[in-house]
N, C-alpha and C positions, 0 to 999 in steps of 0.2 A: 514367487519372485526370489531370486538369489540376492545375497547381501550386496554383491557388486552392482547389481541392477538397481537396488534401492539407493545405494550411495550415488550412482550416476543420476538417478532421477532427482534426488535432493540437490546435487551439485548443479544440475540444469536449472532448477527452480531458483536456487540462490543466485546464479549468474544472471538470469533474466530480471530478477527483482533488483539486483544491483545496477543493471543496465538502465532500467526504468528510472531509478533514483538519480543516476548520473545525468540522464537526459533532462529530467525535470530540474535538476540543479543548474544546468546550463540555461534553461529557459527562465529560471528565477532571476537571473542577472539582467534580463531584458524587461520582463513584465511579471510582477509578482502576483497580480490579481488573476491573470490567466493560469499561472502555475498552481495557484491555490485551488482552482477548479479542476485543472487537468490531472494533477497528481492523485487525488483520491479516486477520481473516475477511472484512471488507468489502473490503479492498484485494485480497485473493486472488480473491474473486468478481468484482470490478470488472475486474481484469487479465484474468481468464479470459474474461469477456464481451467485452472490447475486442479481445483478440487473435483471438477467434473471429469477431467481427463485422467488424473493420477490416483484418485482415491480408491484404495483397495484395502484388503486386510493387512497387507505388509506395510504400506505407506498410508498412515491415517491422515484424516483431514487436519488434525491438530499438528502433526509434523509438517504438513504443507504450509499451514498458516504461520507456524513458528519460523519456518525457513524464510518465508517471504518477509516477515517482520524483521528478522535479523539481517536479511539482505538489504532492506531499506534503511535500517538504523546504523549499520556498520560504518557508514561514511560519516555521518554527522554526530553520532553519540559521543565519541571521544573528544571532539571539538567542543561540544556542549558542556561536558564535564569541566573542562579547563576554562573556557571563556563563556560562561553561562550568560552573564549580563550583556556581553557584546552580541550574542547570537539570539537574544530574546525576540527580536523582531521577526524572525522566521520560524518561531515556535508553533504558530498555528498550522503551518504546513505539516509538521510532524503529527500534530493532533488529528488533523483531517486525514492524513495518510493511514494512521492506525484505524480510524473510523471506516475508511474505505476498505481496508483488509477485513474488518469484522463484517461489514455489509456484504462484501463479496462472498464471504463464508456463509452468511445467512441466506443469500440468494441461491447458493448452490443447493441448499436443502429445501427451501420453500418453492422455488421455481415459479414465482408469480410475476408476470410482466408489470402489473400495476405497482408492485413493490419496487421494481427497478425504476419506474418513472417517479415514484414518490421519493425514493432515495436520491435520484439525480436532482430533483427540485430542491430537496433539503440541503444538498451539498452547495448548490448555487446560493441559496439564502444564507446558510451558515458561513460560507466562505466570505460573502460580502459583509456580514455582520462582524465576523472575526477580524477582518482586515480593517474595518472602520473603527472598531473598539481598540484593537491592539495598537 
């Protein structure tokens, strides 16, 4: 794979992860509980698909995961640094999003359907506990 093709692949993954984050930010304004469930599941499936599709010797799975992580955090991280106390209520969304990326990466390697079902059930339980406690 040429360097220009690698940059194009990374740019596509970054753009899609940023688009997922912006769509979830829009739904967060209406229903926070639904977005707490939808965001990690979307990121998990997106990470899983990207690692399956683009993983090669030139573009490693670590680069893919890091690109997705940066794409989802580039919107909210600067605001969180400046206004941390004011944005603390939506912090569980970021934690669950990072967990979704990690689980998607693990699912790409394990390829076990029962692991997928277990992860989805854990997301629902954790998101409900986090929103209740937070």
